[in-house]
C-alpha positions as a Markdown table, in Angstrom:
| # | Residue | x | y | z |
|---|---|---|---|---|
| 1 | Met | -5.1 | -14.1 | 3.7 |
| 2 | Ala | -3.7 | -13.2 | 6.7 |
| 3 | Ala | -2.6 | -16.1 | 7.8 |
| 4 | Glu | -0.6 | -16.7 | 4.4 |
| 5 | Glu | 0.6 | -13.0 | 4.6 |
| 6 | Leu | 2.0 | -14.0 | 8.3 |
| 7 | Gln | 3.4 | -17.0 | 7.0 |
| 8 | Ala | 5.5 | -14.9 | 4.1 |
| 9 | Ser | 6.6 | -12.6 | 6.9 |
| 10 | Phe | 8.4 | -15.2 | 9.2 |
| 11 | Thr | 9.9 | -17.2 | 6.9 |
| 12 | Gly | 11.5 | -14.0 | 5.0 |
| 13 | Glu | 9.5 | -14.8 | 1.5 |
| 14 | Glu | 9.0 | -11.9 | -0.6 |
| 15 | Pro | 5.7 | -10.4 | 0.2 |
| 16 | Arg | 2.9 | -9.4 | -2.1 |
| 17 | Leu | 2.2 | -5.8 | -2.6 |
| 18 | Gly | -1.6 | -6.2 | -1.0 |
| 19 | Val | 0.3 | -6.4 | 2.4 |
| 20 | Phe | 0.7 | -2.5 | 2.6 |
| 21 | Ile | -2.6 | -1.8 | 0.6 |
| 22 | Leu | -4.8 | -4.0 | 2.5 |
| 23 | Pro | -5.3 | -1.9 | 5.7 |
| 24 | His | -6.8 | 0.7 | 2.9 |
| 25 | Ala | -8.5 | -1.5 | 0.9 |
| 26 | Val | -10.4 | -3.4 | 3.2 |
| 27 | Ala | -12.1 | -0.4 | 5.2 |
| 28 | Lys | -15.9 | -0.8 | 5.1 |
| 29 | Val | -15.7 | -3.9 | 2.9 |
| 30 | Phe | -16.8 | -6.3 | 5.4 |
| 31 | Ala | -19.8 | -4.0 | 6.6 |
| 32 | Leu | -21.8 | -6.3 | 4.3 |
| 33 | Gly | -22.3 | -8.7 | 7.4 |
| 34 | Arg | -24.5 | -7.4 | 10.7 |
| 35 | Arg | -25.5 | -9.1 | 14.0 |
| 36 | Gln | -29.2 | -10.1 | 13.6 |
| 37 | Lys | -31.5 | -9.2 | 16.7 |
| 38 | Pro | -34.2 | -10.5 | 18.6 |
| 39 | Arg | -37.5 | -9.6 | 17.2 |
| 40 | Asp | -39.4 | -9.1 | 20.2 |
| 41 | Ser | -38.0 | -8.3 | 23.8 |
| 42 | Ala | -39.3 | -11.3 | 25.6 |
| 43 | Ser | -36.5 | -13.7 | 23.9 |
| 44 | Ser | -33.9 | -10.7 | 24.3 |
| 45 | Asp | -32.5 | -12.5 | 27.0 |
| 46 | Asp | -32.6 | -15.8 | 26.0 |
| 47 | Gly | -30.8 | -14.6 | 22.9 |
| 48 | Ala | -27.7 | -12.7 | 24.8 |
| 49 | Ala | -27.0 | -16.1 | 26.9 |
| 50 | Ser | -27.2 | -18.3 | 23.8 |
| 51 | Cys | -24.7 | -15.8 | 22.0 |
| 52 | Ala | -21.8 | -17.1 | 24.3 |
| 53 | Thr | -23.1 | -21.1 | 23.4 |
| 54 | Gln | -22.6 | -20.6 | 19.8 |
| 55 | Ser | -19.1 | -20.4 | 19.3 |
| 56 | Arg | -16.9 | -22.7 | 17.5 |
| 57 | Lys | -15.8 | -24.4 | 20.4 |
| 58 | Gly | -19.0 | -25.5 | 22.0 |
| 59 | Arg | -20.9 | -26.5 | 18.8 |
| 60 | Lys | -20.5 | -29.4 | 16.7 |
| 61 | Pro | -20.2 | -29.0 | 12.6 |
| 62 | Glu | -23.4 | -30.0 | 11.1 |
| 63 | Ala | -23.1 | -32.3 | 8.2 |
| 64 | Lys | -23.6 | -30.8 | 4.6 |
| 65 | Lys | -26.7 | -31.9 | 3.1 |
| 66 | Arg | -27.2 | -31.5 | -1.0 |
| 67 | Thr | -30.3 | -29.6 | -1.3 |
| 68 | Thr | -31.5 | -28.0 | -4.8 |
| 69 | Lys | -33.2 | -25.0 | -3.2 |
| 70 | Lys | -32.3 | -21.2 | -4.4 |
| 71 | Pro | -30.8 | -18.9 | -2.1 |
| 72 | Ala | -33.6 | -17.1 | -1.5 |
| 73 | Ala | -35.4 | -19.4 | -0.7 |
| 74 | Arg | -33.0 | -21.1 | 1.6 |
| 75 | Arg | -32.6 | -17.4 | 3.3 |
| 76 | Gln | -36.4 | -17.7 | 4.0 |
| 77 | Gln | -36.5 | -21.0 | 5.7 |
| 78 | Ala | -33.7 | -19.5 | 7.6 |
| 79 | Lys | -35.7 | -16.4 | 8.6 |
| 80 | Ser | -39.0 | -18.3 | 9.6 |
| 81 | Gln | -36.8 | -20.7 | 11.9 |
| 82 | Ala | -35.3 | -17.7 | 13.6 |
| 83 | Ala | -38.6 | -16.1 | 14.1 |
| 84 | Ala | -40.1 | -19.8 | 15.1 |
| 85 | Ala | -37.3 | -20.0 | 17.8 |
| 86 | Gly | -37.5 | -16.7 | 19.1 |
| 87 | Ser | -41.4 | -16.9 | 19.8 |
| 88 | Gly | -41.3 | -20.3 | 21.1 |
| 89 | Gly | -38.8 | -19.5 | 23.6 |
| 90 | Gly | -35.8 | -22.1 | 22.1 |
| 91 | Asp | -32.4 | -21.0 | 21.8 |
| 92 | Tyr | -31.8 | -18.1 | 19.7 |
| 93 | Val | -28.8 | -18.0 | 17.6 |
| 94 | Pro | -27.7 | -14.2 | 16.6 |
| 95 | Ser | -25.8 | -14.8 | 12.9 |
| 96 | Leu | -24.6 | -12.7 | 10.4 |
| 97 | Glu | -27.0 | -11.7 | 7.6 |
| 98 | Phe | -26.3 | -9.9 | 4.3 |
| 99 | Asp | -27.9 | -6.5 | 3.9 |
| 100 | Lys | -30.5 | -6.5 | 1.3 |
| 101 | Gly | -29.4 | -3.1 | -0.4 |
| 102 | Asn | -26.2 | -5.1 | -1.7 |
| 103 | Asn | -28.2 | -7.1 | -4.1 |
| 104 | Thr | -26.0 | -10.0 | -3.5 |
| 105 | Asp | -27.6 | -14.0 | -3.6 |
| 106 | Asp | -24.8 | -15.4 | -1.3 |
| 107 | Asp | -25.5 | -17.0 | 1.9 |
| 108 | Leu | -23.6 | -18.1 | 4.7 |
| 109 | Pro | -22.7 | -21.6 | 4.7 |
| 110 | Pro | -24.6 | -24.2 | 6.7 |
| 111 | Gly | -23.1 | -24.6 | 10.4 |
| 112 | Phe | -21.3 | -21.1 | 10.4 |
| 113 | Ser | -21.1 | -19.7 | 13.8 |
| 114 | Phe | -19.2 | -16.6 | 15.3 |
| 115 | Asp | -17.9 | -16.1 | 18.8 |
| 116 | Trp | -19.4 | -12.5 | 19.8 |
| 117 | Glu | -18.9 | -13.0 | 23.3 |
| 118 | Ala | -14.8 | -13.5 | 22.7 |
| 119 | Tyr | -15.0 | -10.3 | 20.1 |
| 120 | Thr | -17.2 | -8.1 | 22.7 |
| 121 | Ala | -14.6 | -9.0 | 25.2 |
| 122 | Val | -11.8 | -7.5 | 23.5 |
| 123 | Trp | -13.5 | -4.8 | 20.8 |
| 124 | Gly | -16.7 | -4.0 | 23.0 |
| 125 | Asp | -19.2 | -2.2 | 20.6 |
| 126 | Thr | -16.8 | -1.3 | 18.0 |
| 127 | Pro | -18.1 | -1.8 | 14.6 |
| 128 | Phe | -17.1 | -5.2 | 12.9 |
| 129 | Glu | -15.5 | -3.6 | 9.8 |
| 130 | Asp | -13.8 | -1.1 | 11.7 |
| 131 | Ala | -12.2 | -4.1 | 13.9 |
| 132 | Val | -11.1 | -5.7 | 10.5 |
| 133 | Thr | -9.7 | -2.7 | 9.3 |
| 134 | Ala | -7.5 | -2.3 | 12.6 |
| 135 | Leu | -6.6 | -5.8 | 12.2 |
| 136 | Phe | -4.9 | -5.4 | 8.7 |
| 137 | Ala | -3.4 | -2.0 | 9.7 |
| 138 | Glu | -1.6 | -3.4 | 12.8 |
| 139 | Tyr | -1.0 | -6.4 | 10.9 |
| 140 | Ala | 1.2 | -3.9 | 8.6 |
| 141 | Val | 2.8 | -1.8 | 11.4 |
| 142 | Leu | 3.9 | -5.9 | 12.9 |
| 143 | Tyr | 5.5 | -6.6 | 9.7 |
| 144 | Ala | 7.1 | -3.7 | 9.3 |
| 145 | Arg | 8.8 | -4.1 | 12.0 |
| 146 | Val | 9.4 | -8.2 | 11.6 |
| 147 | Ala | 10.4 | -7.8 | 8.3 |
| 148 | Arg | 12.7 | -4.3 | 8.6 |
| 149 | Trp | 11.1 | -2.5 | 6.2 |
| 150 | Thr | 10.9 | 1.5 | 6.8 |
| 151 | Thr | 8.5 | 3.9 | 5.4 |
| 152 | Cys | 9.7 | 7.7 | 6.5 |
| 153 | Tyr | 12.5 | 6.9 | 9.0 |
| 154 | Ala | 15.9 | 4.9 | 8.5 |
| 155 | Pro | 15.6 | 2.1 | 11.0 |
| 156 | Pro | 18.5 | 2.0 | 14.1 |
| 157 | Pro | 20.6 | -1.2 | 14.5 |
| 158 | Arg | 18.3 | -4.1 | 16.2 |
| 159 | Thr | 18.9 | -4.9 | 19.3 |
| 160 | Leu | 17.7 | -7.5 | 21.9 |
| 161 | Asp | 15.0 | -5.1 | 23.6 |
| 162 | Glu | 13.9 | -3.9 | 20.4 |
| 163 | Ala | 13.4 | -8.0 | 19.8 |
| 164 | Ser | 11.5 | -8.3 | 23.2 |
| 165 | Ala | 9.3 | -5.5 | 22.0 |
| 166 | Ile | 8.7 | -7.0 | 18.5 |
| 167 | Ala | 7.7 | -10.6 | 20.5 |
| 168 | Lys | 5.4 | -8.8 | 22.7 |
| 169 | His | 3.6 | -7.0 | 20.1 |
| 170 | Ala | 3.3 | -9.9 | 17.9 |
| 171 | Ala | 1.7 | -11.9 | 21.2 |
| 172 | Thr | -0.5 | -8.7 | 21.4 |
| 173 | Phe | -1.5 | -8.9 | 17.9 |
| 174 | Val | -2.5 | -12.7 | 17.7 |
| 175 | Lys | -4.3 | -12.6 | 20.8 |
| 176 | Glu | -6.3 | -9.1 | 20.3 |
| 177 | Tyr | -6.5 | -9.0 | 16.9 |
| 178 | Val | -6.3 | -12.3 | 15.1 |
| 179 | Arg | -8.2 | -14.6 | 17.2 |
| 180 | Pro | -11.5 | -12.4 | 18.2 |
| 181 | Ile | -11.8 | -11.5 | 14.7 |
| 182 | Leu | -10.7 | -14.2 | 12.6 |
| 183 | Gly | -11.2 | -17.1 | 15.3 |
| 184 | Asp | -8.8 | -19.7 | 16.1 |
| 185 | Val | -6.2 | -19.5 | 13.5 |
| 186 | Asn | -4.4 | -23.4 | 13.9 |
| 187 | Thr | -1.5 | -23.3 | 12.2 |
| 188 | Pro | 2.7 | -23.7 | 12.7 |
| 189 | Lys | 3.2 | -19.9 | 11.5 |
| 190 | Ile | 0.9 | -18.5 | 14.0 |
| 191 | His | 2.4 | -20.6 | 16.7 |
| 192 | Glu | 5.6 | -19.5 | 15.6 |
| 193 | Leu | 4.9 | -15.8 | 15.5 |
| 194 | Leu | 3.1 | -16.1 | 19.2 |
| 195 | Arg | 5.9 | -18.0 | 20.7 |
| 196 | His | 9.4 | -18.1 | 19.0 |
| 197 | Ile | 10.0 | -14.8 | 17.0 |
| 198 | Met | 12.7 | -13.5 | 19.9 |
| 199 | Gly | 14.4 | -17.0 | 19.9 |
| 200 | Ala | 14.4 | -16.2 | 15.9 |
| 201 | Ile | 15.7 | -12.8 | 16.3 |
| 202 | Arg | 18.2 | -13.9 | 19.2 |
| 203 | Met | 19.8 | -16.7 | 16.8 |
| 204 | His | 19.6 | -15.0 | 13.4 |
| 205 | Gly | 20.2 | -11.2 | 14.4 |
| 206 | Asn | 18.0 | -9.0 | 11.9 |
| 207 | Leu | 15.1 | -11.7 | 10.4 |
| 208 | Arg | 15.5 | -9.7 | 7.2 |
| 209 | Asn | 18.7 | -11.3 | 6.5 |
| 210 | Cys | 16.6 | -15.1 | 6.3 |
| 211 | Asn | 15.0 | -13.0 | 2.8 |
| 212 | Thr | 15.4 | -15.5 | -0.3 |
| 213 | Arg | 14.7 | -12.8 | -2.3 |
| 214 | Gly | 18.2 | -12.4 | -3.9 |
| 215 | Asn | 18.4 | -16.4 | -4.3 |
| 216 | Glu | 15.4 | -16.8 | -5.8 |
| 217 | Ala | 16.1 | -14.1 | -8.5 |
| 218 | Gly | 18.9 | -15.8 | -9.4 |
| 219 | His | 17.0 | -18.9 | -10.2 |
| 220 | Lys | 15.4 | -17.0 | -13.2 |
| 221 | Ile | 19.5 | -17.1 | -14.9 |
| 222 | Asp | 20.0 | -20.5 | -13.7 |
| 223 | Lys | 16.8 | -21.9 | -15.5 |
| 224 | Leu | 18.2 | -20.7 | -18.7 |
| 225 | Phe | 20.9 | -23.1 | -18.9 |
| 226 | Tyr | 18.8 | -26.6 | -18.2 |
| 227 | Arg | 18.5 | -27.4 | -21.7 |
| 228 | Arg | 22.1 | -27.4 | -22.0 |
| 229 | Thr | 22.1 | -30.3 | -20.0 |
| 230 | Asn | 21.5 | -34.1 | -20.7 |
| 231 | Arg | 18.8 | -34.1 | -18.4 |
| 232 | Val | 19.5 | -36.8 | -16.3 |
| 233 | Ile | 17.8 | -36.2 | -12.7 |
| 234 | Lys | 21.1 | -37.3 | -10.9 |
| 235 | Thr | 23.6 | -34.7 | -12.5 |
| 236 | Phe | 21.6 | -32.0 | -14.3 |
| 237 | Thr | 21.9 | -30.0 | -11.1 |
| 238 | Ala | 25.5 | -29.7 | -11.2 |
| 239 | Gln | 25.6 | -29.1 | -14.9 |
| 240 | Thr | 23.7 | -26.2 | -14.7 |
| 241 | Ala | 25.4 | -24.8 | -12.0 |
| 242 | Arg | 28.7 | -25.2 | -14.0 |
| 243 | Gln | 26.9 | -23.7 | -17.3 |
| 244 | Ser | 25.5 | -20.8 | -15.8 |
| 245 | Gln | 28.4 | -19.8 | -13.1 |
| 246 | Gly | 31.1 | -20.2 | -16.3 |
| 247 | Thr | 28.5 | -18.0 | -18.5 |
| 248 | Gln | 28.1 | -15.5 | -15.8 |
| 249 | Ala | 31.9 | -15.0 | -15.1 |
| 250 | Val | 32.7 | -14.3 | -18.9 |
| 251 | Leu | 30.1 | -12.1 | -19.1 |
| 252 | Ala | 31.1 | -10.1 | -16.1 |
| 253 | Arg | 34.7 | -10.0 | -17.7 |
| 254 | Leu | 33.6 | -8.5 | -20.9 |
| 255 | Ala | 31.5 | -6.0 | -19.2 |
| 256 | Glu | 34.3 | -4.9 | -17.3 |
| 257 | Glu | 36.4 | -4.6 | -20.6 |
| 258 | Asp | 33.9 | -3.1 | -22.4 |
| 259 | Ala | 33.2 | -0.4 | -19.6 |
| 260 | Glu | 37.0 | 0.4 | -19.3 |
| 261 | Ala | 37.0 | 0.9 | -23.4 |
| 262 | Ile | 34.2 | 3.2 | -23.1 |
| 263 | Arg | 35.6 | 5.3 | -20.2 |
| 264 | Cys | 38.9 | 5.5 | -21.8 |
| 265 | Asp | 37.0 | 6.7 | -25.1 |
| 266 | Lys | 35.6 | 9.2 | -23.0 |
| 267 | Val | 38.9 | 10.3 | -21.5 |
| 268 | Arg | 40.4 | 10.8 | -25.1 |
| 269 | Arg | 37.5 | 12.7 | -26.3 |
| 270 | Gln | 37.6 | 15.0 | -23.5 |
| 271 | Arg | 41.7 | 15.6 | -23.6 |
| 272 | Arg | 40.7 | 16.6 | -27.6 |
| 273 | Ser | 38.0 | 18.7 | -26.4 |
| 274 | Gln | 40.3 | 20.8 | -24.1 |
| 275 | Lys | 43.0 | 20.9 | -26.8 |
| 276 | Arg | 40.7 | 22.7 | -28.8 |
| 277 | Gly | 39.2 | 24.9 | -26.1 |
| 278 | Gly | 35.7 | 23.3 | -25.7 |
| 279 | Asn | 33.5 | 22.2 | -22.8 |
| 280 | Leu | 33.6 | 18.8 | -21.4 |
| 281 | Thr | 30.2 | 18.2 | -22.8 |
| 282 | Ser | 30.4 | 14.4 | -22.5 |
| 283 | Met | 30.3 | 15.0 | -18.3 |
| 284 | Thr | 26.9 | 16.9 | -18.2 |
| 285 | Lys | 24.4 | 14.8 | -16.9 |
| 286 | Arg | 21.9 | 14.6 | -19.9 |
| 287 | Ser | 21.4 | 17.3 | -23.0 |
| 288 | Val | 18.7 | 19.4 | -23.5 |
| 289 | His | 18.6 | 18.6 | -27.4 |
| 290 | Lys | 17.8 | 14.8 | -26.5 |
| 291 | Val | 14.6 | 15.5 | -24.3 |
| 292 | Pro | 11.2 | 15.8 | -26.1 |
| 293 | Arg | 9.5 | 19.3 | -26.1 |
| 294 | Ile | 6.0 | 19.8 | -25.8 |
| 295 | Ala | 4.1 | 23.2 | -26.4 |
| 296 | Val | 2.5 | 24.6 | -23.2 |
| 297 | Gly | -0.8 | 24.2 | -25.0 |
| 298 | Gly | -0.1 | 20.2 | -25.4 |
| 299 | Leu | 0.7 | 19.9 | -21.8 |
| 300 | Ser | -2.5 | 21.8 | -20.8 |
| 301 | Gln | -4.2 | 18.5 | -22.3 |
| 302 | Arg | -3.1 | 16.6 | -19.5 |
| 303 | Pro | -5.6 | 16.1 | -16.3 |
| 304 | Gly | -5.6 | 19.1 | -14.4 |
| 305 | Leu | -3.6 | 21.3 | -16.0 |
| 306 | Gly | -6.1 | 23.5 | -17.9 |
| 307 | Arg | -4.6 | 27.0 | -16.3 |
| 308 | Leu | -0.8 | 25.5 | -17.3 |
| 309 | Ala | 0.1 | 28.7 | -19.3 |
| 310 | Ser | -1.1 | 31.1 | -16.4 |
| 311 | Val | 0.7 | 29.4 | -13.6 |
| 312 | Leu | 4.0 | 29.0 | -15.6 |
| 313 | Gly | 3.6 | 32.6 | -17.0 |
| 314 | Ile | 4.3 | 32.0 | -20.5 |
| 315 | Asp | 2.2 | 31.6 | -23.9 |
| 316 | Ala | 0.5 | 28.4 | -24.8 |
| 317 | Asn | 2.6 | 28.2 | -28.1 |
| 318 | Asp | 6.1 | 28.3 | -26.5 |
| 319 | Lys | 7.7 | 24.7 | -26.1 |
| 320 | Leu | 9.1 | 23.0 | -23.1 |
| 321 | Pro | 11.4 | 20.0 | -22.8 |
| 322 | Val | 9.9 | 17.3 | -20.8 |
| 323 | Leu | 10.7 | 14.6 | -18.6 |
| 324 | Gly | 8.9 | 11.5 | -17.9 |
| 325 | Glu | 11.0 | 10.7 | -14.6 |
| 326 | Val | 13.4 | 12.7 | -12.7 |
| 327 | Lys | 16.0 | 10.9 | -9.7 |
| 328 | Phe | 16.6 | 13.1 | -6.9 |
| 329 | Leu | 17.6 | 12.8 | -3.3 |
| 330 | Ala | 14.5 | 12.8 | -0.7 |
| 331 | Glu | 14.3 | 13.4 | 2.8 |
| 332 | Leu | 12.8 | 11.3 | 5.5 |
| 333 | Asp | 11.4 | 12.4 | 8.6 |
| 334 | Cys | 14.3 | 11.9 | 10.3 |
| 335 | Gly | 16.5 | 13.6 | 8.1 |
| 336 | Thr | 18.0 | 10.4 | 6.4 |
| 337 | Arg | 18.6 | 11.1 | 2.4 |
| 338 | Leu | 17.8 | 8.4 | 0.3 |
| 339 | Arg | 17.5 | 8.2 | -3.9 |
| 340 | Gln | 13.7 | 8.4 | -5.3 |
| 341 | Thr | 12.8 | 8.3 | -8.9 |
| 342 | Leu | 9.9 | 10.7 | -9.3 |
| 343 | Arg | 7.5 | 9.8 | -12.3 |
| 344 | Ala | 4.8 | 11.8 | -14.5 |
| 345 | Ser | 4.1 | 10.0 | -17.6 |
| 346 | Val | 0.8 | 10.0 | -19.5 |
| 347 | Asn | 2.0 | 6.7 | -21.2 |
| 348 | Tyr | 4.6 | 5.0 | -18.9 |
| 349 | Arg | 6.2 | 2.2 | -20.8 |
| 350 | Arg | 3.2 | 2.3 | -22.9 |
| 351 | Lys | 0.9 | 0.6 | -19.8 |
| 352 | Gly | -1.1 | 3.8 | -19.3 |
| 353 | Ala | -0.4 | 7.1 | -17.1 |
| 354 | Trp | 2.0 | 7.2 | -14.0 |
| 355 | Phe | 1.7 | 10.3 | -11.7 |
| 356 | Asp | 3.8 | 10.3 | -8.4 |
| 357 | Ala | 2.4 | 12.1 | -5.2 |
| 358 | Val | 4.8 | 13.9 | -3.4 |
| 359 | Ile | 5.3 | 16.2 | 0.0 |
| 360 | Tyr | 7.1 | 19.4 | -1.0 |
| 361 | Thr | 7.5 | 22.9 | 0.9 |
| 362 | Val | 7.3 | 26.5 | -0.2 |
| 363 | Ala | 10.0 | 29.2 | -0.5 |
| 364 | Gly | 9.5 | 31.6 | 2.4 |
| 365 | Glu | 6.8 | 30.3 | 4.2 |
| 366 | Gln | 7.2 | 30.9 | 8.0 |
| 367 | Pro | 8.1 | 27.6 | 10.2 |
| 368 | Val | 5.4 | 26.4 | 12.3 |
| 369 | Val | 6.1 | 24.9 | 15.8 |
| 370 | Asp | 5.2 | 21.4 | 16.5 |
| 371 | Glu | 4.6 | 19.7 | 19.9 |
| 372 | Gly | 7.8 | 19.1 | 20.7 |
| 373 | Gly | 9.0 | 23.1 | 20.3 |
| 374 | Thr | 10.7 | 22.5 | 17.1 |
| 375 | Ala | 9.8 | 24.8 | 14.4 |
| 376 | Ile | 9.6 | 22.7 | 11.2 |
| 377 | Gln | 8.6 | 24.0 | 7.4 |
| 378 | Pro | 4.7 | 23.7 | 6.3 |
| 379 | Leu | 4.3 | 20.3 | 4.2 |
| 380 | His | 2.0 | 20.6 | 1.4 |
| 381 | Tyr | 0.9 | 17.5 | -0.6 |
| 382 | Gly | 0.1 | 17.0 | -4.1 |
| 383 | Glu | 0.5 | 15.0 | -7.6 |
| 384 | Val | 2.7 | 15.6 | -10.1 |
| 385 | Arg | 1.3 | 16.0 | -13.5 |
| 386 | Ala | 4.4 | 17.1 | -15.3 |
| 387 | Leu | 8.3 | 17.1 | -14.9 |
| 388 | Leu | 9.8 | 20.4 | -16.9 |
| 389 | Leu | 13.6 | 20.4 | -17.6 |
| 390 | Tyr | 15.0 | 24.4 | -17.1 |
| 391 | Lys | 18.7 | 25.0 | -17.1 |
| 392 | Glu | 19.0 | 25.8 | -13.8 |
| 393 | Glu | 16.6 | 23.3 | -11.9 |
| 394 | Asp | 13.9 | 20.9 | -12.7 |
| 395 | Val | 10.5 | 21.8 | -11.9 |
| 396 | Ala | 7.5 | 19.7 | -10.9 |
| 397 | Val | 4.0 | 20.4 | -12.0 |
| 398 | Val | 1.8 | 19.8 | -9.1 |
| 399 | Cys | -1.8 | 19.5 | -8.6 |
| 400 | Asn | -2.3 | 20.4 | -5.2 |
| 401 | Met | -3.9 | 18.4 | -2.2 |
| 402 | Glu | -4.7 | 19.3 | 1.1 |
| 403 | Thr | -5.1 | 17.8 | 4.6 |
| 404 | Val | -8.5 | 17.3 | 6.2 |
| 405 | Asp | -9.6 | 15.6 | 9.6 |
| 406 | Ala | -9.6 | 11.8 | 9.6 |
| 407 | Glu | -12.8 | 10.6 | 11.2 |
| 408 | Glu | -13.1 | 9.4 | 15.4 |
| 409 | Arg | -11.4 | 6.6 | 16.1 |
| 410 | Cys | -10.5 | 5.5 | 12.8 |
| 411 | Pro | -7.3 | 3.0 | 12.4 |
| 412 | Leu | -6.0 | 4.3 | 9.7 |
| 413 | Ala | -5.2 | 7.8 | 11.3 |
| 414 | Glu | -4.2 | 6.4 | 14.5 |
| 415 | Arg | -1.5 | 4.5 | 12.9 |
| 416 | Glu | -0.2 | 8.0 | 11.1 |
| 417 | Cys | -2.0 | 8.0 | 8.0 |
| 418 | Thr | -2.8 | 11.5 | 6.8 |
| 419 | Arg | -6.1 | 11.8 | 5.0 |
| 420 | Ile | -6.2 | 14.4 | 2.6 |
| 421 | Lys | -8.5 | 15.4 | -0.3 |
| 422 | Trp | -7.9 | 17.6 | -4.0 |
| 423 | Ala | -7.7 | 21.1 | -3.4 |
| 424 | Val | -10.1 | 21.8 | -6.5 |
| 425 | Pro | -11.6 | 25.4 | -6.3 |
| 426 | Ala | -15.3 | 26.2 | -5.9 |
| 427 | Pro | -17.6 | 25.4 | -8.9 |
| 428 | Glu | -17.3 | 29.2 | -10.4 |
| 429 | Asp | -13.4 | 28.9 | -10.4 |
| 430 | Gly | -13.9 | 25.7 | -12.0 |
| 431 | Asp | -10.3 | 23.9 | -12.2 |
| 432 | Trp | -7.4 | 22.1 | -10.0 |
| 433 | Ser | -5.4 | 24.1 | -8.1 |
| 434 | Val | -1.8 | 23.8 | -9.7 |
| 435 | Thr | 1.6 | 24.8 | -8.4 |
| 436 | Ala | 5.4 | 24.7 | -9.6 |
| 437 | Val | 7.3 | 23.3 | -7.4 |
| 438 | Pro | 11.4 | 23.1 | -8.0 |
| 439 | Ile | 12.7 | 19.6 | -7.1 |
| 440 | Ser | 14.9 | 21.2 | -4.8 |
| 441 | Arg | 11.5 | 21.6 | -2.6 |
| 442 | Val | 10.1 | 18.2 | -3.5 |
| 443 | Arg | 10.5 | 16.4 | 0.2 |
| 444 | Arg | 10.0 | 12.8 | -0.9 |
| 445 | Val | 7.5 | 10.8 | -3.2 |
| 446 | Ile | 4.6 | 9.3 | -1.1 |
| 447 | His | 1.7 | 6.7 | -1.9 |
| 448 | Val | -1.5 | 7.7 | -1.8 |
| 449 | Val | -4.7 | 5.4 | -1.3 |
| 450 | Pro | -8.6 | 6.2 | -1.6 |
| 451 | Asp | -10.6 | 6.2 | 1.5 |
| 452 | Phe | -12.9 | 3.3 | 0.5 |
| 453 | Asp | -14.9 | 3.7 | 4.2 |
| 454 | Asp | -16.2 | 7.0 | 2.9 |
| 455 | Leu | -16.7 | 6.1 | -0.8 |
| 456 | Ser | -18.7 | 3.2 | 0.1 |
| 457 | Thr | -20.7 | 5.2 | 2.6 |
| 458 | Arg | -21.3 | 7.8 | 0.3 |
| 459 | Arg | -21.7 | 6.0 | -3.1 |
| 460 | Gly | -22.1 | 1.9 | -2.0 |
| 461 | Val | -19.9 | -0.9 | -1.9 |
| 462 | Lys | -19.6 | -1.2 | -5.7 |
| 463 | Ala | -18.6 | 2.3 | -6.2 |
| 464 | Met | -15.0 | 3.3 | -8.3 |
| 465 | Pro | -13.0 | 6.0 | -7.3 |
| 466 | Ala | -13.6 | 9.6 | -9.2 |
| 467 | Arg | -11.3 | 9.5 | -12.1 |
| 468 | Tyr | -9.1 | 12.4 | -13.7 |
| 469 | Thr | -12.0 | 13.1 | -15.8 |
| 470 | Ala | -14.7 | 13.1 | -13.3 |
| 471 | Ser | -17.0 | 16.1 | -12.7 |
| 472 | Gly | -15.5 | 18.6 | -9.9 |
| 473 | Glu | -18.1 | 17.6 | -7.4 |
| 474 | Gln | -17.1 | 14.3 | -7.4 |
| 475 | Arg | -13.6 | 15.3 | -7.0 |
| 476 | Arg | -14.4 | 17.5 | -4.4 |
| 477 | Ala | -15.9 | 14.4 | -2.5 |
| 478 | Met | -13.0 | 12.1 | -2.8 |
| 479 | Arg | -10.8 | 11.7 | 0.3 |
| 480 | Tyr | -7.5 | 10.0 | 0.5 |
| 481 | Tyr | -5.1 | 8.6 | 2.8 |
| 482 | Glu | -1.2 | 8.5 | 2.7 |
| 483 | Asn | -0.1 | 5.2 | 3.2 |
| 484 | Ala | 2.0 | 5.0 | 6.1 |
| 485 | Phe | 2.9 | 1.5 | 5.8 |
| 486 | Phe | 4.5 | 1.4 | 2.4 |
| 487 | Pro | 8.2 | 0.6 | 1.9 |
| 488 | Trp | 10.6 | 2.9 | 0.3 |
| 489 | Asp | 13.8 | 1.4 | 1.1 |
């Protein structure tokens, strides 16, 4: 999968969403495989020496033979062969073996080998699952630089010095991540990433300019006009282009005329309203009467909002206008402002709940001084469960989250992915920590991903993250990461 995504990143094709999720999703998944060690100390030296000889370079692939044996029988046969080799002083071959506790009948393919010497030369004693997580995390960072994606900072203009740094980053990624972990990936795209990325940037400037997403999206419109052609292979392309371009030009002209008519009608209504002494109601952003009103008791049925009435200081029977989404100006860490959409809906487009996570500040808090001596406002994390429309300012009802320390040498923490957890009080308190936050205090929307490493360690690889309806104990035990790879531009 890494090679396919690297191909998409270099050619400018639109990548899958998995590019930014993979660093979090692969954590602990590859812990299923482990190294097999010698059974006695007498054969340990032979085993270490033969580890290098069992690389892909020095071993010929064995011919595959058809067999009707069951996977369990093949595993037992492989174990007996390994034991015989270790006791008889022959060449011992360390291999990957699946843990029995995972309840799997999968078996490694015949002739499989892994170059442990190349792996340990770069990664040392690092567990293989941590190295794989670091591989995908570093790939997400490299992709962001090549494709010009940004997360919490606005990108400066690209220079040749930056192109040279990206080329060095790409070479380091291939030499220290791809080859030791995945082995030799002999594809033209890996070669281009390793040798030709500097020349591509010098020739094309920003590689993001090579993105074909806009042209590919235009094909959807052109395909609709294929049925108006005579399907002759030599001329249908020109016929489709003529039909599509002509129709789009007419539609654009009609849309412009409609917009002008609507604008003129608004101006006439505004002038009539002024003559009658009324307010310019047509210029307001939205009307409170068009927003559905829900009782506070009904909103309290949403996950985590059991104490909403006490938080807002109103009666449970009072009704409030509730929004499904709000557009606001977010602020990145570098101070750049951009428009974002904040969603909090229990049934977004009839496809299920959508609750966005946010970073926000609290009025009246004392600034803290960072390592550079700059005073900054303390940042708080949470998930928005409801959006309320007030005359003064919209309000987001947030279920709070708090930061926790990441594990030592965690690849995600090294790449500035903040680790957080739910701020669920003690069992005697019994419910979520909820805060009403004005929209002006919301810094920006973030993407939060479960810590699958911690989850699989506690409950196994097949365990699912705790749902909103889970017990307080399960919610308190869950850990999450802010996805620093996710692009918001």
